[in-house]
N, C-alpha and C positions, 0 to 999 in steps of 0.2 A: 479375595483373597489378601494378605498382608505380610509384609515383612516380619519376622520373628513370630509369626503366628504359631510355630511348634512349641514356643515357650510357654509354661503355665501362666495364667493371668496373675497371678500373685507375683511371680517374678518379673514379670514385664512391669508391674506397678513399682516395684522397687528399682528397676533398672532407669525407668523412663520418666523425665519429666513431662514430656508429650508423646504418648505412645504413637507407633506407626499407624498410618490410617488404612482403611479398608479400600480398596480398588477392585473394579471388575474388568472383564474383556471390553467392554462397552465405554470405560473411562475415557475422558478427552485424550487426544494424541500426546499433549503437552506433559500430562502427569504420567501417561503410560513409558513415555521414553525416558523418563526420570526413574520410575519404578523397576525398569528392566533388570538393575542390578547386576548380578552374577549370571550370564546367561549360558546355561550348560548345554554343549553340544553332545550329540549321540548319534552314532551310526543308525540308518534308517533300516538296517538289515538284522538289527538283534531280534531274537524270535520271542523274547518277553518284554518287548518294548514298552507295551501297555503298563505291565507291571513296574518295570523301571521308572516310568514318568510318574506313577502314583507314589513309589517309594521315595523318588526324590522331592517331591512336592511336600511329602510328610517332613522331610530334614529341612524344609526352608527354602528350597528352589522356587522362584516365581516365573522363571522365563526359560524355555528350552528351545535348541534347535535340532530338529531330526534331519540328519545329513544325507543326502543323495549325491555329493559332489565328491571332494577329495577324501573323504573318509572311507570310502569304499571304491572297490575296484570296477574298472569299466564293465566287466562281464557280469558284475552284481546289480546293475541299476534296475533292469526288468524286475528282478526278484525283489529288489529292494522297494521299488514302488508297489508291487503286489502286497508285500509286507505292511507297508505304510498304511495303505487302505483297511487292511484287515485289523490292524491294531488301533487305528481311529475309531472303527467300528466298536470294538472292544471297550476303549475309553468312552464311547457315547453311552454305554450302560452303566457306568459309574456317575457318582455325583459330581457335577461339573464344577461345583464351588471347591472340591478338592483338587482342581487340576490347574498346572501352571498357564500361563501364556505359551501357546506352541506355535512354532514357525518351521516350515521346511526349506531346506537350503536345494535348491535345483541346479541343474545342469544346463538346460536349455530353456528358452521362452516357451516352446510348446508344452513344456510339463505342467505349467501353470494351469492354464485352462483344462488340461486333461485331468489333472489330479483334483482340481475343483469339482469336475463333473463325478470323478469316480468317488469321492468322499461322500457325496449324498447327503444323508441324514446327519452323518458327523460334522459336515462342515463348520456349523457355529463353534467347534471347539479349535478352529484353525484361525490364528490371529494374523498370519501372512507368510511371507516368502522372503528368503535370504537370497540375494542375487550376487554370485560370484564375479571377481574380476572385472568390476565394474569400472567403465569407461562411457563417455557418451556415445561412441559408435556400437559399443557392445550392449550398453544398458538400456538404451531407449526400446529396444524389443522388448527386453523383459518387462518395463514400465507399461509398455503399450499391451501386452498380455495380460498383465495383472489388472489395468483399468478394465479390460474387456471381461476378463472373469468375473470381476467385482459387479459390473453392469449387469453380466446374465445372470448372476446368483442371487444378486440383491443382498449379499453379504459383505461387510466391511472387511477389506483386506489391506494390510500395510505391508511395505517394501523395506528391506534394511540392505541397502547396497554394501558390498564388501570392497574396500578400497585396496587393492593388493598387487596390481599391475605393474610392470616393469617402467611404463611410460609415466608413473608418478614418482618413481625411483630415482631415474635418469634427470640430471640436471637440465638436459638441453631440451626434454619434452615435458617438464613438470608442470610449469605454469600453464601452458596450452591445455595439458591433460586436466588440470584442476579447473580451468576456466569451462571447459566441456561438461566436466561431470556438475558443476555448479548450474549451468544452463539445463542440464537433463532434469537434475532433482528439483529444481526451482520450478519447472514447468508441472510437476507432479508432487507438489509440497505437501499437499493434503495427506497423501499416501505415503511420503517416505517418513518413517518413524524414528529411524537413527541411521547413522553411517558408522560401519564397523571397519577397524583397521587390521589387515592382514600382514602383522609384521613379519612372520615367519617366510612368506613369499618374497617380502622386502630383502631378507637376508640372503635369499637363494642365488641371484646372480653375481654375488660376491664371494659365495662359498663362506658365509658367516653364520654362526650360532652364539647367542649369548649364553654364558656359563652361570650356573644356579646363584652364583653372587652378584651378578650383573643384571641391570634392568636394560630395557629398550633404549633408555635414555642414556645408557653408557656406550651404546654403538651409533656413533656420530652420523653415520649415513642415515640410519633409520630415525634417530632424532630430528635430523633435519626435515624428513619427510613429514613426521608428525607435527613438527612446528607450522609447515607451510599448509597442511591440511586444515589445522584449527584456524590458521590466519585467513584462510579463504572460505572456508566452509563452517566454521563454529564460531562465529562472531555473536555477540549478544545484543545486537541492536535490532533483532527481528529479522535479519536476513539469513542467520546461521540454523544449524542443525545440531541435534545431540550428536557428538561423536563419543564412541565406546573406547574403552582401554583395550589393548592387544592381548592375545592370548598369552598366559604363562605355561611354559611346557614342562614343568617339573613337578613331581609329586612323590618323590621317594626322597629318602636321606642321601645327601651327596656330601663329599669332602668339600668343605669350603675354603678358600683360599684367604678370606677376610675375616675378622672378628665378626662374630654374629651382630646384624644390626639391633637385635632387640637388647643385646648387652649394653648398647651405647644409648638406650631410650629410657625415658622415665617409666615405662612400662613396668620395670623390674621392681619399682618400690612396692607393687602390689602382686607380682607375677608368682604364682604358686611353682614349685619345683616340677610338679606333674605337667603343669600345662606347658612350661618352657620345654620340658623334654618331648610333648606332644608337636609343639611348634617345630622343634628341630628334626623331629622324625618325619615330618612331612616338608622338609626343605622349604619352609615358609619364610625365612629371612630376607630373600631376594623378593619374592611375592609382596611382602608388606611395604617394602620399599618403593617397589614398582607402583602399587596401588596409590601410594602417598604422591608419588611424582605424576601418576595419571591425573588426580585432582589438582595439583599444582599447575598442570599444563593445560587445563580446560577439558579434560575428558571425564565422561561420567560411564559407570558400570564397567563390564569388563567380559570378555570372551573367555570361558572356562572349558577345560577337557577333563577335568576331574572333579568329583564332588567335594574333595577336601579344601578346594579352592573358594568354595561359595561362601562359607561363613566369614573368612576373613574380608572378604570383599564387602559384604553386608555390615559387618562389625564397624569397618571403616567409613563406611556411608552414612553411620548415624551422625547427625549434628550435635556437636557438644554443646553443652549449656552455655558456654561463652560465647560460641559462633552465634546461638540463637539469640543471645542478649543483644550483641551488637548488631545482628540484621534488624531485630525489631527496633533498636534505636535509630538506626539509619532511616528506617521507612517510616517511622512516625509522621502523620500529616502535617505537623508543625514545621518539620524539617524540610518540607518541599522546596523551599528557597534556598537550599544549600547550607553552607557551613561546615565547621569543624567542631567535634565534641569529643571529650575523653570517654573511654570505654569505661562502662559499669565497672570493669574488673581492673580499671586504673592502671592498665598496661601498654595502651595503646592509642592511637589517634584513630577516630572514625571520620572520614571526609564524606560528607554526604553524597554530592554528585559523582565523584569517582568510583565509590564504593556501591552505588545503588544496584548496578547490575549483579554484584556478586551477592547482595543481600536479596535480591529477589530470587536468583538460584538457590541460595541457601534455605528460603523458607519454603520453596517448593520440594526441595530434598528432605526439609524436616516433615512435610506432609506425608510423604511415603516412606521415610526410615525411622522418624520419630527424632526426639531431641533426649539425649541422655541426662540424667539427673547430675548434680553438680559434683559429686564425689563418685561418679561412674565413668570408666574410660574403656578403652579399646579391649583390654585384657578382661575386664568383668564381661563385657558382652560376648566375647569369644568364650569364656568360660561358661557361661550360661547356656549358650548353643551346644557346646560340646556335651555338656551334661544330659542334654535331651536324649 
């Protein structure tokens, strides 16, 4: 699979200085955690789930979560499990190369080994499990169940814990909770692909909900949690983990209180009227701003609940030619001793040692999302995807 694989090769050649690379379910974890991109959630009860998975893969989705937790009612769990097993059996009859990375969000640790056994020959299509409301106390049984299921099946399985519990939100318990989470995930480091943020749950205890023109970073209580999660769990010194961006809730046109973010951006220099209308129709102003703030705050990828969110996340994940040039300059072997150099774009300072971790992350992102040509920006990438 590859990002922007749904776009014709000739179009990709025009868009990319370096095209997105190919990866598989067996690729190294550090590559897959960056490649997750926009992870699309779907209830496991959907009767045509296998068809939905194939359709979304054809539209550029490379990771999906099939949910047995909050997206379905308590009374539907057993039926959802049965449907999941049947739909995986259906998917096993289709070309594996055409399918995204698939994860199942479970409710209890016991569901993990049970589902692994029930999936049978279709198990190779499963990349892992999403673990809800993760703390050290509640999370360790999930990780133990996953490790046992992996050992019994001989199939590599990843965990994606969701950080969404009130203990993380409340100031008096946050640090202790984060320390416990770090102990738990560090013990199972090889199995933890990424940590996911449940921002909707963070808002719940205070009766908050961000409007379509506001981002998670405008809600100060939520922003403080994100900052502390990245501080303790997202460090670039080898001790951290990939932390993914929170879900964006809106997917229909909304009345906006502020001027559209796009109207304030350089994108309009090349933005067609039709494309602008499409973005407004799908209430993308706030989403685009939040994706940019995710990146600025150390988050990668994003949880998505609507297919219209996928392409903007991926388009804004492509490395710009300028970023690529800076990263390459910083990581040249002759720069190992440090120093300061002027950017090839002559618009900034590149300081080798402080910017090294940024450069390494940028080149890893370039490997899976590609590098845009000099004259290609977000709008052209988005337009090409919308045209398919």
